C-alpha positions as CSV (number, residue, x, y, z in Angstrom):
1,X,-30.0,-1.0,-23.5
2,X,-27.0,1.4,-23.3
3,X,-27.0,1.3,-19.5
4,X,-27.0,-2.4,-19.4
5,X,-24.0,-2.5,-21.8
6,X,-22.1,0.0,-19.7
7,X,-22.8,-2.0,-16.6
8,X,-21.6,-5.2,-18.2
9,X,-18.4,-3.6,-19.5
10,X,-17.8,-2.1,-16.0
11,X,-18.2,-5.4,-14.1
12,X,-16.3,-7.3,-16.8
13,X,-13.4,-4.9,-16.4
14,X,-13.5,-5.3,-12.6
15,X,-13.6,-9.1,-13.0
16,X,-10.6,-8.9,-15.4
17,X,-8.6,-6.9,-12.9
18,X,-9.2,-9.4,-10.2
19,X,-8.3,-12.3,-12.4
20,X,-5.1,-10.6,-13.6
21,X,-4.2,-9.7,-10.0
22,X,-4.7,-13.3,-8.9
23,X,-2.5,-14.5,-11.7
24,X,0.4,-12.2,-10.7
25,X,0.1,-13.2,-7.1
26,X,0.2,-16.8,-8.2
27,X,3.3,-16.2,-10.3
28,X,5.1,-14.5,-7.4
29,X,4.2,-17.3,-5.0
30,X,5.4,-20.0,-7.5
31,X,8.7,-18.1,-8.0
32,X,9.2,-18.0,-4.3
33,X,8.5,-21.8,-4.0
34,X,11.0,-22.5,-6.9
35,X,13.7,-20.6,-5.0
36,X,12.9,-22.5,-1.8
37,X,13.1,-25.8,-3.8
38,X,16.4,-24.9,-5.4
39,X,17.9,-23.9,-2.1
40,X,16.7,-27.1,-0.5
41,X,18.1,-29.3,-3.3
42,X,21.5,-27.6,-3.0
43,X,21.5,-28.1,0.8
44,X,21.5,-24.4,1.5
45,X,19.4,-23.0,4.4
46,X,16.1,-21.6,3.4
47,X,15.5,-18.1,4.9
48,X,12.4,-17.7,7.0
49,X,11.3,-14.7,5.0
50,X,10.7,-17.0,2.0
51,X,8.1,-19.0,4.0
52,X,6.2,-15.9,5.1
53,X,6.3,-13.9,1.9
54,X,7.2,-10.2,1.6
55,X,6.7,-8.3,4.8
56,X,4.3,-5.4,4.5
57,X,4.2,-2.2,6.4
58,X,0.5,-2.3,7.2
59,X,0.3,1.0,9.1
60,X,1.8,2.8,6.1
61,X,-0.6,1.2,3.7
62,X,-3.6,1.8,5.9
63,X,-2.6,5.3,6.6
64,X,-2.3,6.0,2.9
65,X,-5.6,4.3,2.2
66,X,-7.3,6.1,5.0
67,X,-6.1,9.5,3.7
68,X,-7.3,8.7,0.2
69,X,-10.7,7.5,1.5
70,X,-11.2,10.6,3.7
71,X,-10.3,12.8,0.8
72,X,-12.7,10.9,-1.5
73,X,-15.5,11.2,1.1
74,X,-15.0,14.9,1.5
75,X,-14.8,15.4,-2.3
76,X,-18.1,13.4,-2.8
77,X,-19.8,15.3,0.0
78,X,-18.7,18.6,-1.6
79,X,-19.7,17.6,-5.1
80,X,-23.1,16.4,-4.2
81,X,-23.7,19.3,-1.9
82,X,-22.9,21.7,-4.8
83,X,-25.6,20.0,-6.8
84,X,-28.4,20.7,-4.3
85,X,-30.4,23.9,-4.3
86,X,-29.2,24.7,-0.7
87,X,-25.6,25.2,-1.7
88,X,-24.0,28.5,-2.6
89,X,-24.0,27.4,-6.2
90,X,-27.8,26.9,-6.2
91,X,-27.6,23.5,-8.0
92,X,-30.4,22.0,-10.0
93,X,-31.6,19.5,-7.5
94,X,-34.3,21.0,-5.2
95,X,-35.5,18.3,-2.8
96,X,-32.4,16.2,-2.1
97,X,-30.7,17.8,0.9
98,X,-29.7,14.2,1.8
99,X,-27.5,13.9,-1.3
100,X,-24.2,15.0,0.4
101,X,-24.5,12.1,2.8
102,X,-23.4,9.7,0.0
103,X,-19.9,10.8,0.7
104,X,-20.2,9.8,4.3
105,X,-19.5,6.1,3.7
106,X,-16.0,6.5,2.1
107,X,-15.2,9.2,4.7
108,X,-16.0,6.9,7.6
109,X,-14.1,4.0,6.0
110,X,-11.1,6.3,5.8
111,X,-11.4,7.3,9.4
112,X,-11.6,3.6,10.4
113,X,-8.5,2.9,8.4
114,X,-6.6,5.8,10.0
115,X,-7.7,4.6,13.5
116,X,-6.6,1.0,12.7
117,X,-3.2,2.3,11.5
118,X,-2.7,4.3,14.7
119,X,-3.6,1.2,16.8
120,X,-1.2,-1.1,14.8
121,X,1.6,1.5,15.1
122,X,1.4,1.3,18.9
123,X,1.6,-2.5,19.1
124,X,5.0,-3.9,19.5
125,X,6.5,-5.8,16.6
């Protein structure tokens, strides 16, 4: 019963974070629309940046995310490797030599993000 309660709290927290994020994105979008409406009512030109929203530096964000994911993957691989009996620490888990491969997924996602950041950096703006 305790595991189910922890799982419910975990997923409820994640859901709450998504809802709050959506609320703040909505608030920013509405504020931008109000500024556009005010400028249009006063006869002022509306800058094109207001139509597109804030410009993001995607390669920087992907590079940062890629580095974090690669580091997380290496950390998970090292942690789970140290728990196996084959490691230099002689961990308590005997027959799970596959355990370090759990960290392979975030590691490869990080590598993919780094490659995507490199490709986007080379494209002309």
